[in-house]
N, C-alpha and C positions, 0 to 999 in steps of 0.2 A: 474458376476458383472462387472460393467464398471470400467474405470480407476479411481484410488483413487486420489483425489485432496489433496493438502497439508493443508487443513483446520485443521486437527487434531493437528498438531504440530506447528501451527502458533504462533509467538510472534511478538509483535509490535516493538521490539527493533530496528530492522534494518530499519523499516519505519521511526521511530522517529529520528534515526541517520542520515538518508539521508535527512530528512526534516530540521534538524538542520544545516547540512552542507550547504544545499541550501540557507537557510536564511543568514548564515554567509557570503557565497560567494556573495549573492545579496547585502548585506549591504556594503561589501568591494568594490564591483564593482560600486555601486551608489555613494559612497563617494570618490572614487579615481578620479584623473584628467585624464580621458580617453576621447579621442575624440569620439563623438557619430556617428560612421560610420555604414555602413550596416553590417559588420561582428559583431560589438558590439551588434546591435539589434537582430541579429540571435542568438548570445550567450544568450542574455536575454530571448529570446523566448524559447530556449532549456531549460533554467533554470526554466522558468514558466511551461513548459510542464512536466518536471520532478517532480515539486512540485504537479501539478495536478494529475499525475500518482500515486504518493505516497498517496495523500489524498483520491483518489478514491479506492485504495487498502485497506486503513484503514477503509473506510466506508463500502466497500464490506464485509470485515471480521467481522466488528461490526454488520452489519445487518444480516449476516449469523448466527452469534452466537445468536442473539436475536430471530430469527425465529425458530431456532432449539433448543433453550434453552440450548445451549452449548453442545449439543449431536451430535455425528456424524450420518450422514444419513446411513452409511454402517452397523450400528448396528441394530439388530432386535428390533422393538419397544416393543415387549413382550418377555422377556428372557425365560419365562417358556414354551412358545409355540415352538415346534420343527417343522421346515420346512422340508418336505420330498422331 
C-alpha cells in the first residue's frame, strides 16, 4: 500500500482557528494607523495567502469526504471478500 494520508483523522478545528486568527489580525491591521509601506503590503499578502491555503485545505477535505462518502480509500470496498 502507498503512504497513508491524514484524511482519516482530519478535523476542521485547526483550520477554523487559523482562519479566525487571520480575520482578527486583518481587521486589526486595517483599522490601525499604520503607514502603507511595502513591508505592510507584503504582510497583507502573506495573510491573504494563509487564508487561501486554509480555505483550499477545507475545500479539499470536504470534497474528499463527499466523493468517498466519508470512507477511507485504504479500506476494502467489500469486507466479506478476502484478498489473497
